[in-house]
C-alpha positions in Angstrom: 25.3 3.1 -0.7 25.7 5.6 -3.3 27.6 8.8 -4.3 27.3 11.9 -5.8 28.5 12.6 -9.0 28.7 15.5 -11.8 27.3 15.5 -14.8 27.5 17.8 -17.9 24.0 19.1 -18.7 23.2 21.7 -21.2 22.9 24.3 -18.6 25.8 23.3 -16.8 27.4 21.3 -14.3 24.5 18.9 -12.3 24.9 16.8 -9.6 23.1 13.4 -9.2 23.1 10.9 -6.9 24.1 7.4 -8.4 23.4 4.2 -6.2 23.3 0.3 -6.8 25.7 -2.0 -8.8 27.2 -1.0 -12.1 25.9 -3.4 -15.1 22.4 -3.9 -13.3 19.4 -2.8 -15.3 19.0 1.0 -15.2 16.2 3.4 -13.6 16.2 7.0 -13.7 14.7 8.8 -10.6 12.9 12.0 -10.9 12.8 14.0 -7.5 9.9 16.0 -6.2 9.8 20.0 -6.1 11.4 19.8 -2.8 14.9 18.6 -4.2 17.5 16.5 -4.0 18.0 15.4 -0.7 18.5 12.5 2.1 15.1 11.5 1.8 15.5 11.0 -2.0 18.9 9.1 -1.4 17.1 6.6 0.9 14.5 6.1 -1.7 17.0 5.6 -4.6 18.8 3.2 -2.4 15.7 0.8 -1.5 15.1 1.0 -5.3 18.6 -0.1 -6.2 18.4 -3.0 -3.3 16.2 -4.7 -5.7 18.7 -5.2 -8.1 19.1 -1.9 -10.3 21.7 0.8 -10.6 19.8 4.0 -9.9 20.5 8.0 -10.9 18.7 10.8 -9.3 19.8 14.1 -10.7 19.6 17.5 -9.5 17.0 18.8 -12.0 17.3 22.2 -10.5 21.0 22.7 -11.3 20.5 25.7 -12.8 19.0 27.2 -9.8 22.0 26.0 -7.6 23.4 23.1 -5.8 20.9 20.8 -3.8 22.1 21.6 -0.6 21.9 25.7 -1.0 17.9 24.9 -2.5 17.3 22.3 0.1 14.6 23.2 3.1 16.3 24.6 6.3 13.9 23.1 8.6 11.9 20.1 9.3 9.0 19.7 6.7 7.0 17.6 9.3 6.6 20.6 11.5 3.3 22.4 11.1 3.4 24.8 8.6 6.8 24.3 7.5 6.1 22.6 4.2 3.8 25.4 3.3 6.5 27.9 4.2 9.0 25.8 2.1 6.8 26.4 -1.2 6.4 29.9 -0.5 9.9 30.5 -0.8 10.3 30.6 -4.6 10.1 26.7 -4.9 7.2 26.9 -7.7 9.1 29.2 -9.5 11.7 27.0 -10.1 9.4 24.2 -11.1 7.5 26.1 -13.5 10.9 27.3 -15.1 11.6 23.8 -15.9 9.6 23.7 -19.1 10.0 20.8 -21.9 12.4 22.9 -24.0 15.0 22.3 -21.0 13.9 19.4 -19.3 13.9 17.5 -22.7 17.8 18.2 -23.3 18.5 17.7 -20.1 16.7 14.3 -20.0 19.2 13.4 -23.0 22.1 13.7 -20.0 20.6 11.7 -17.6 20.0 9.0 -19.9 22.9 9.1 -21.6 24.7 9.1 -17.9 22.8 6.4 -16.5 23.5 4.1 -19.5 27.2 4.3 -18.6 26.6 2.6 -15.7 23.8 0.3 -16.3 23.4 -2.7 -18.2 22.1 -3.4 -21.9 18.5 -3.7 -22.0 15.4 -0.9 -21.4 15.5 1.3 -18.5 13.3 2.1 -16.1 12.2 5.7 -14.9 10.3 6.7 -11.7 9.2 10.5 -10.4 7.2 11.9 -7.8 5.3 15.0 -7.8 6.3 17.4 -10.7 9.1 14.6 -11.3 6.0 12.4 -12.3 5.7 14.6 -15.4 9.1 14.7 -16.3 8.9 10.7 -16.1 5.9 10.5 -18.7 7.8 13.2 -20.8 11.0 11.1 -21.2 9.1 8.0 -21.8 7.8 9.5 -24.8 11.2 11.1 -25.8 13.1 7.9 -25.8 10.5 4.8 -27.4 12.7 1.7 -27.2 14.9 2.7 -24.5 12.8 3.4 -21.7 10.9 0.2 -20.8 8.8 1.4 -17.8 7.4 4.7 -16.3 6.2 5.0 -12.9 4.1 8.6 -11.6 3.5 8.8 -8.1 1.4 11.7 -6.7 2.2 13.4 -9.8 0.6 16.9 -10.4 -0.8 18.2 -13.7 -0.1 15.2 -15.7 -3.0 16.2 -17.9 -3.7 19.6 -19.1 -5.2 21.6 -22.2 -1.9 22.6 -23.5 -0.6 21.4 -26.6 2.6 19.6 -24.5 0.5 18.1 -21.9 2.7 15.6 -20.5 0.1 12.6 -21.2 0.2 13.3 -24.7 3.6 12.0 -24.9 2.6 8.4 -24.1 1.3 7.6 -27.4 4.6 7.6 -28.8 6.1 5.5 -26.0 6.8 1.8 -25.7 7.0 2.0 -22.1 4.5 0.1 -19.5 3.2 2.5 -16.9 2.1 2.5 -13.1 0.5 5.6 -11.3 -0.6 6.1 -8.1 -2.5 9.5 -7.3 -3.1 10.8 -4.5 -6.6 10.8 -3.1 -8.3 14.5 -3.5 -5.3 15.8 -4.9 -6.1 19.2 -6.3 -3.4 19.0 -9.1 -4.5 15.9 -10.4 -8.4 15.7 -10.0 -10.4 12.8 -10.6 -11.2 13.7 -14.2 -7.7 13.9 -15.2 -7.1 10.6 -13.6 -10.0 9.4 -16.4 -8.3 11.1 -19.3 -4.9 9.7 -18.3 -6.5 6.4 -18.4 -8.0 7.1 -21.8 -4.7 8.0 -23.4 -2.9 5.0 -22.0 -5.9 2.7 -23.2 -5.6 4.7 -26.8 -1.9 3.9 -27.0 -2.6 0.5 -26.2 0.2 0.8 -23.2 -0.3 -1.8 -20.5 -0.4 0.2 -17.4 -1.7 0.4 -13.8 -3.5 3.8 -13.1 -4.6 3.8 -9.7 -6.2 6.5 -6.9 -4.8 5.8 -3.3 -7.6 6.6 -1.2 -6.5 8.7 2.2 -3.1 9.5 0.7 -2.3 13.2 0.4 0.0 14.8 -2.3 3.3 14.0 -1.5 2.5 10.6 0.3 5.7 8.8 -0.1 7.9 11.4 1.0 8.6 10.4 5.1 10.4 13.7 5.6 7.4 16.0 5.1 3.9 16.3 7.0 2.3 14.8 3.9 3.8 11.5 4.2 1.3 8.5 4.2 3.0 4.9 5.4 0.3 3.0 3.8 0.4 4.9 0.3 4.4 5.0 0.3 4.4 1.1 1.0 2.0 0.6 -1.5 4.1 2.5 -4.0 7.0 0.5 -3.4 5.3 -2.6 -4.0 3.7 -1.4 -7.4 7.2 0.1 -8.6 9.0 -3.2 -7.9 6.4 -4.9 -9.3 6.9 -2.7 -12.8 10.2 -3.1 -12.9 10.3 -6.8 -12.5 7.9 -7.5 -15.3 9.8 -4.9 -17.5 13.4 -4.8 -16.5 14.6 -7.8 -14.7 16.8 -7.1 -12.1 
């Protein structure tokens, strides 16, 4: 359905997957730590089929092209996902600090708005992309009307720039689907996120998916859980329908 485009971002040229009909409400799709790949394109296409134009940028563009950073093996094979993450993936993730992701988000939102219709945009993010989605919601109040975050890690930390602190300045509605027994987002962090959402007065869904592992939405990895993935799509579709139309 879609095409690969080039975006002039603060750190250089960044490729992105763009799908859906121009002029429809816009959705910014933040990838997981594994990167921009066919699985992400398929998910973006599905969201676009609900009546949106979707942009999924390669947020790791400073480290290389998406194809160069993608796994070479099948992450559904035993041990393959773990081996891939041991190959330097987390170094890329940790280098994507707010001083980089914030200016990048300006480029992503600007590009999306060039293809989308008038009105608020939605943002959805997966794994570390959920952190980026929450930050973007706070960075663009009045522009971002909906934020989805699924199997997000470290959404609540003790750092002064913890992602959850961005919620206070946002005007978005939120939907979170946390993985059960996720060490990067324990139940106490889910509770702290709930407190932040309530304190900000933001409408939201903040749920734990029992039996779903971190990464449950990604069908090209060993962490995939069909029930959790389909539940997330239903929640996200409802969120966007309420806030964006489409």
